[in-house]
Structure formats: C-alpha cells, structure tokens
N, C-alpha and C positions, 0 to 999 in steps of 0.2 A: 759530692758523692760520700756515702756513708762508709765508715770503716768498722769492721767487726773482727775481733780477735778470737781465734779458736781457743778452746780451753787448753789444748796442747801447747799452743804458742805462748799463752799466758804462763803456764807452768814452766816452760822452758826458760822464758825470760826471767822469772823470779828465781829459778834455780841458778842461772848464770849470775844474776846480780847478787844473790846471797853468797855464792861461792867467792866472788871477787870481794865483796864487802868484808868477809872474814879476814882478808889479807890486806886490803887497801880500800877503805870506805870512800875516799875521794874519787878513786878510779871507778868504783862501782856507780857512784852518783853521776859521774861524767858519761859513762857508757849508757846508763839508763836514759839520761837526757838526750844523748845522740840518737838512740833508737826511737824514742818517743817523737823527737823532732822530725826525723826522716819519715816515719809512718804518718804523722799528721800532715806532712807536705804532699803525700801521695795524691789526694784528690786534685791538686793543681795540674799534675801531669802523670797519670798512673802508668802510662806506657813508656816512660823515659828510662826505666831500668832494664837490664838485660833479660833476655828470655831465660827461663829456668830450665834445669836439667830434666824436670818432670813436665810432661805436656800440660799446656794451659796454665803455667805458672810463670812468675817473674822473680828475680832475685836482686836484692840490694846488698851490697857489701857495706857493712857498717864497721869501721875500724878494720884493719886487715884480718882480724880473727873471727868475725861474726857475720852471718848471713841472715837476712830476713827473707822468707819465702812467702809470696802472696799470689792471689789470683783475683781476677776481676770477673764478677758474676752478677752484674747489675749493681753491685757494691764492691768494695775492696775487702777481701777476707785475708787476714794475716794467718798463714797456716803454720809457720814454724820459725823459731829463732834458734839457729844452730851455730856451733863452733865450726869454723871453716875447715878444720882438720878432721872433723868427724866424717866418717864414710857416708856419703849422701849422693844419690838415693840408694 
C-alpha cells in the first residue's frame, strides 16, 4: 500500500524536528527515525492503530508527546504530525 504525506504533515514534521534539533540534535534524529519507521510500517497493518478523534482517521502515538494522524483512502495518507498537548481537533 502506498504512503502519501500531506504537505501540512511534512511541514509539521520538519518544524518539530527543527525545533528539537536546536536544543538536542541527537533527540531530533531519534524522533525523526521513530516517526519514519512507524509510518513505513503502516502498510503491514494499517488498521492496527487506534481510531482517530476525527471521523475516518487513525492515530499513532509516537513517543508520549507526538501523534501521527492518518487515513486510509485506497492508500495511506499521513494528514498531520502534532504535539499531543496541542488542542486537537
């Protein structure tokens, strides 16, 4: 199954990584690898993660502080990467 990142999700990811990188480059690289690994594993079992708070979405908790929001529409679309404490939706 194909994975597609929305432009918003890409921007959010890079913003998060840049912010962390300014303070702790090692932690930024680790988080980036964790996020990439979990997204790349989605085609193996795209339904394994919890239902999202927004209809027709699913959420992955990556590290206690970050959520990946995605949907399945013939392919996997990563919609957002957000800090868990951010008000959502």
